[in-house]
N, CA, C and O of each residue as an XYZ file, in Angstrom:
388
protein
N     -35.024    -13.440    -14.562
C     -34.369    -13.299    -13.281
C     -33.882    -11.857    -13.151
O     -33.224    -11.337    -14.052
N     -34.199    -11.226    -12.051
C     -33.747     -9.853    -11.844
C     -32.802     -9.807    -10.646
O     -32.920    -10.577     -9.693
N     -31.878     -8.889    -10.738
C     -30.895     -8.722     -9.679
C     -31.257     -7.496     -8.848
O     -31.802     -6.524     -9.371
N     -30.954     -7.544     -7.562
C     -31.227     -6.368     -6.738
C     -30.330     -5.206     -7.174
O     -29.203     -5.404     -7.628
N     -30.845     -4.028     -7.028
C     -30.092     -2.849     -7.432
C     -28.892     -2.659     -6.502
O     -29.004     -2.825     -5.287
N     -27.752     -2.311     -7.085
C     -26.524     -2.111     -6.324
C     -26.568     -0.754     -5.628
O     -26.775      0.274     -6.273
N     -26.377     -0.753     -4.341
C     -26.409      0.469     -3.556
C     -24.980      0.987     -3.371
O     -24.241      0.521     -2.503
N     -24.614      1.955     -4.202
C     -23.246      2.495     -4.164
C     -22.943      3.187     -2.845
O     -21.821      3.101     -2.347
N     -23.905      3.859     -2.284
C     -23.694      4.568     -1.022
C     -23.358      3.583      0.092
O     -22.423      3.805      0.861
N     -24.114      2.504      0.178
C     -23.868      1.492      1.212
C     -22.513      0.833      1.003
O     -21.797      0.572      1.969
N     -22.154      0.559     -0.249
C     -20.868     -0.060     -0.550
C     -19.721      0.867     -0.144
O     -18.720      0.412      0.410
N     -19.864      2.160     -0.418
C     -18.837      3.133     -0.059
C     -18.702      3.235      1.457
O     -17.589      3.270      1.981
N     -19.829      3.281      2.160
C     -19.796      3.349      3.616
C     -19.151      2.097      4.203
O     -18.388      2.182      5.166
N     -19.455      0.939      3.628
C     -18.875     -0.316      4.092
C     -17.364     -0.309      3.884
O     -16.620     -0.723      4.773
N     -16.904      0.152      2.732
C     -15.469      0.214      2.440
C     -14.767      1.176      3.395
O     -13.667      0.888      3.869
N     -15.395      2.313      3.680
C     -14.813      3.282      4.606
C     -14.723      2.701      6.017
O     -13.741      2.930      6.722
N     -15.743      1.955      6.426
C     -15.731      1.335      7.746
C     -14.629      0.281      7.839
O     -13.934      0.198      8.852
N     -14.468     -0.525      6.784
C     -13.404     -1.533      6.760
C     -12.036     -0.867      6.850
O     -11.160     -1.335      7.578
N     -11.854      0.223      6.113
C     -10.591      0.961      6.153
C     -10.337      1.504      7.556
O      -9.215      1.432      8.057
N     -11.366      2.044      8.184
C     -11.241      2.574      9.537
C     -10.878      1.474     10.530
O     -10.036      1.682     11.405
N     -11.504      0.308     10.403
C     -11.202     -0.829     11.276
C      -9.757     -1.290     11.097
O      -9.061     -1.582     12.069
N      -9.317     -1.351      9.825
C      -7.944     -1.757      9.526
C      -6.937     -0.790     10.159
O      -5.935     -1.209     10.738
N      -7.222      0.510     10.036
C      -6.295      1.505     10.584
C      -6.267      1.432     12.114
O      -5.211      1.621     12.718
N      -7.393      1.165     12.736
C      -7.436      1.023     14.197
C      -6.596     -0.176     14.645
O      -5.886     -0.105     15.648
N      -6.682     -1.261     13.903
C      -5.891     -2.446     14.217
C      -4.403     -2.152     14.056
O      -3.588     -2.559     14.883
N      -4.060     -1.446     12.989
C      -2.656     -1.098     12.765
C      -2.123     -0.183     13.860
O      -0.969     -0.305     14.269
N      -2.951      0.721     14.329
C      -2.527      1.645     15.383
C      -2.117      0.871     16.636
O      -1.200      1.272     17.353
N      -2.800     -0.232     16.886
C      -2.460     -1.030     18.062
C      -1.220     -1.900     17.843
O      -0.588     -2.319     18.812
N      -0.864     -2.177     16.592
C       0.256     -3.070     16.295
C       1.566     -2.366     15.964
O       2.641     -2.934     16.160
N       1.486     -1.132     15.464
C       2.689     -0.439     15.009
C       3.140      0.631     15.995
O       2.326      1.202     16.719
N       4.447      0.898     16.016
C       4.918      2.030     16.812
C       4.289      3.324     16.297
O       3.894      3.413     15.134
N       4.202      4.307     17.158
C       3.535      5.577     16.835
C       4.091      6.230     15.568
O       3.323      6.704     14.731
N       5.422      6.261     15.418
C       6.010      6.933     14.253
C       5.655      6.225     12.939
O       5.417      6.890     11.931
N       5.618      4.895     12.938
C       5.249      4.159     11.722
C       3.769      4.347     11.400
O       3.390      4.465     10.234
N       2.942      4.375     12.436
C       1.508      4.569     12.211
C       1.239      5.944     11.611
O       0.450      6.065     10.674
N       1.885      6.983     12.141
C       1.691      8.332     11.612
C       2.131      8.420     10.159
O       1.468      9.063      9.344
N       3.241      7.781      9.833
C       3.718      7.782      8.446
C       2.736      7.030      7.542
O       2.495      7.446      6.409
N       2.178      5.939      8.030
C       1.234      5.145      7.254
C      -0.048      5.926      6.961
O      -0.676      5.718      5.923
N      -0.432      6.806      7.855
C      -1.637      7.614      7.647
C      -1.499      8.576      6.470
O      -2.507      9.045      5.940
N      -0.279      8.876      6.055
C      -0.051      9.778      4.926
C       0.060      9.048      3.583
O       0.209      9.683      2.539
N      -0.012      7.728      3.613
C       0.111      6.917      2.395
C      -1.237      6.863      1.680
O      -2.268      6.692      2.330
N      -1.248      7.005      0.344
C      -2.514      6.863     -0.381
C      -3.139      5.491     -0.122
O      -2.418      4.497     -0.035
N      -4.466      5.420      0.003
C      -5.149      4.166      0.341
C      -4.785      2.989     -0.556
O      -4.752      1.847     -0.098
N      -4.515      3.256     -1.817
C      -4.194      2.181     -2.763
C      -2.961      1.383     -2.342
O      -2.855      0.201     -2.669
N      -2.031      2.010     -1.624
C      -0.761      1.371     -1.288
C      -0.672      0.880      0.155
O       0.319      0.256      0.535
N      -1.685      1.154      0.951
C      -1.624      0.812      2.371
C      -1.515     -0.698      2.609
O      -0.773     -1.125      3.494
N      -2.231     -1.498      1.844
C      -2.212     -2.949      2.052
C      -0.819     -3.548      1.949
O      -0.378     -4.275      2.839
N      -0.124     -3.234      0.850
C       1.213     -3.786      0.638
C       2.198     -3.245      1.680
O       3.020     -3.995      2.207
N       2.113     -1.956      1.972
C       3.023     -1.374      2.948
C       2.765     -1.947      4.336
O       3.705     -2.164      5.102
N       1.519     -2.190      4.662
C       1.175     -2.791      5.952
C       1.807     -4.171      6.082
O       2.359     -4.512      7.128
N       1.724     -4.959      5.020
C       2.362     -6.286      5.047
C       3.858     -6.155      5.284
O       4.438     -6.915      6.059
N       4.479     -5.194      4.620
C       5.921     -4.997      4.779
C       6.274     -4.570      6.202
O       7.258     -5.041      6.772
N       5.473     -3.685      6.766
C       5.763     -3.168      8.106
C       5.480     -4.166      9.216
O       6.061     -4.073     10.297
N       4.597     -5.111      8.960
C       4.245     -6.062     10.022
C       4.994     -7.384      9.907
O       4.626     -8.365     10.553
N       6.036     -7.416      9.092
C       6.950     -8.551      9.132
C       6.767     -9.654      8.109
O       7.109    -10.801      8.397
N       6.241     -9.360      6.924
C       6.137    -10.407      5.924
C       7.532    -10.847      5.477
O       8.470    -10.051      5.503
N       7.668    -12.080      5.078
C       8.939    -12.596      4.563
C       8.937    -12.644      3.039
O       9.917    -13.077      2.432
N       7.843    -12.201      2.415
C       7.704    -12.233      0.969
C       8.557    -11.119      0.349
O       8.238     -9.937      0.478
N       9.649    -11.513     -0.326
C      10.587    -10.532     -0.868
C       9.944     -9.648     -1.930
O      10.261     -8.462     -2.022
N       9.053    -10.206     -2.723
C       8.394     -9.435     -3.778
C       7.575     -8.292     -3.177
O       7.615     -7.170     -3.681
N       6.843     -8.569     -2.114
C       6.040     -7.548     -1.436
C       6.949     -6.488     -0.831
O       6.666     -5.295     -0.940
N       8.030     -6.906     -0.197
C       8.953     -5.962      0.431
C       9.598     -5.031     -0.592
O       9.694     -3.825     -0.366
N      10.039     -5.592     -1.714
C      10.687     -4.776     -2.747
C       9.693     -3.805     -3.369
O      10.019     -2.637     -3.577
N       8.478     -4.275     -3.668
C       7.461     -3.382     -4.232
C       7.150     -2.239     -3.279
O       7.055     -1.086     -3.701
N       6.992     -2.548     -2.002
C       6.683     -1.519     -1.011
C       7.810     -0.492     -0.924
O       7.554      0.710     -0.840
N       9.055     -0.964     -0.946
C      10.190     -0.044     -0.873
C      10.253      0.846     -2.105
O      10.460      2.054     -1.983
N      10.079      0.268     -3.289
C      10.129      1.047     -4.526
C       9.004      2.080     -4.572
O       9.229      3.224     -4.968
N       7.801      1.687     -4.172
C       6.668      2.624     -4.173
C       6.914      3.779     -3.215
O       6.596      4.928     -3.519
N       7.478      3.467     -2.065
C       7.788      4.523     -1.098
C       8.887      5.428     -1.646
O       8.811      6.648     -1.503
N       9.901      4.846     -2.268
C      11.032      5.609     -2.793
C      10.597      6.638     -3.840
O      11.110      7.757     -3.859
N       9.654      6.263     -4.711
C       9.225      7.183     -5.775
C       8.109      8.118     -5.325
O       7.663      8.961     -6.104
N       7.654      7.985     -4.096
C       6.667      8.914     -3.557
C       5.234      8.595     -3.917
O       4.391      9.493     -3.906
N       4.928      7.358     -4.233
C       3.575      6.846     -4.430
C       2.885      7.281     -5.715
O       2.177      6.474     -6.318
N       3.059      8.506     -6.154
C       2.313      8.989     -7.318
C       2.830      8.371     -8.602
O       4.028      8.417     -8.885
N       1.923      7.791     -9.381
C       2.266      7.180    -10.663
C       3.406      6.175    -10.490
O       4.292      6.077    -11.338
N       3.373      5.435     -9.388
C       4.479      4.572     -8.981
C       4.867      3.542    -10.034
O       6.055      3.347    -10.293
N       3.903      2.888    -10.637
C       4.218      1.821    -11.587
C       5.073      2.343    -12.744
O       6.066      1.719    -13.118
N       4.689      3.470    -13.297
C       5.420      4.032    -14.434
C       6.798      4.549    -14.010
O       7.783      4.348    -14.722
N       6.867      5.204    -12.870
C       8.138      5.749    -12.388
C       9.118      4.627    -12.057
O      10.301      4.720    -12.385
N       8.633      3.569    -11.411
C       9.498      2.433    -11.068
C      10.017      1.770    -12.338
O      11.177      1.359    -12.397
N       9.178      1.665    -13.336
C       9.567      1.041    -14.604
C      10.768      1.749    -15.228
O      11.631      1.106    -15.826
N      10.821      3.069    -15.086
C      11.896      3.861    -15.687
C      12.888      4.375    -14.638
O      13.530      5.405    -14.845
N      13.011      3.670    -13.530
C      13.888      4.087    -12.438
C      15.335      4.194    -12.919
O      15.840      3.324    -13.629
N      15.978      5.270    -12.518
C      17.371      5.470    -12.921
C      18.320      5.451    -11.725
O      19.458      5.909    -11.830
N      17.866      4.930    -10.605
C      18.724      4.814     -9.414
C      19.547      3.536     -9.512
O      19.277      2.552     -8.824
N      20.547      3.569    -10.373
C      21.326      2.368    -10.651
C      22.166      1.903     -9.473
O      22.567      0.740     -9.430
N      22.440      2.778     -8.518
C      23.216      2.387     -7.347
C      22.356      1.759     -6.252
O      22.886      1.262     -5.258
N      21.045      1.776     -6.426
C      20.150      1.147     -5.456
C      20.350     -0.367     -5.491
O      20.384     -0.976     -6.561
N      20.479     -0.956     -4.322
C      20.679     -2.407     -4.243
C      19.482     -3.186     -4.784
O      19.625     -4.341     -5.187
N      18.309     -2.564     -4.794
C      17.105     -3.240     -5.270
C      16.830     -3.013     -6.758
O      15.905     -3.610     -7.310
N      17.613     -2.167     -7.408
C      17.347     -1.813     -8.811
C      17.195     -3.032     -9.715
O      16.253     -3.064    -10.507
N      18.064     -4.034     -9.644
C      17.890     -5.196    -10.524
C      16.646     -6.041    -10.192
O      16.208     -6.855    -11.004
N      16.097     -5.839     -9.012
C      14.950     -6.650     -8.557
C      13.645     -5.888     -8.585
O      12.620     -6.420     -8.160
N      13.649     -4.653     -9.073
C      12.460     -3.806     -9.008
C      11.308     -4.380     -9.833
O      11.535     -5.051    -10.840
N      10.085     -4.118     -9.408
C       8.913     -4.580    -10.166
C       8.686     -3.705    -11.400
O       9.303     -2.649    -11.537
N       7.830     -4.133    -12.269
C       7.407     -3.369    -13.449
C       8.552     -3.065    -14.406
O       8.581     -1.985    -14.996
N       9.485     -3.977    -14.575
C      10.603     -3.728    -15.497
C      10.171     -3.869    -16.934
O      10.983     -3.695    -17.843
């Protein structure tokens, strides 16, 4: 049994198109200032932040999104793990402890 060869170019184009469609949908749902801020977020974090911005009630998603934004997205998991903002109300609830 042989499998068809995986076309990386087509997969990349498909992923880019899906991302573009998602951003177009968000542009119609979010206020202009939130949409502009979301455009500066690294793609890896857009999904969780989008859920937070569009009204999810899931506390875990909301806290993760806030912590990732607070540390500036880069190397977020490691930075959150060693967070020293003890006065933050979310500090005891932060992910990656």
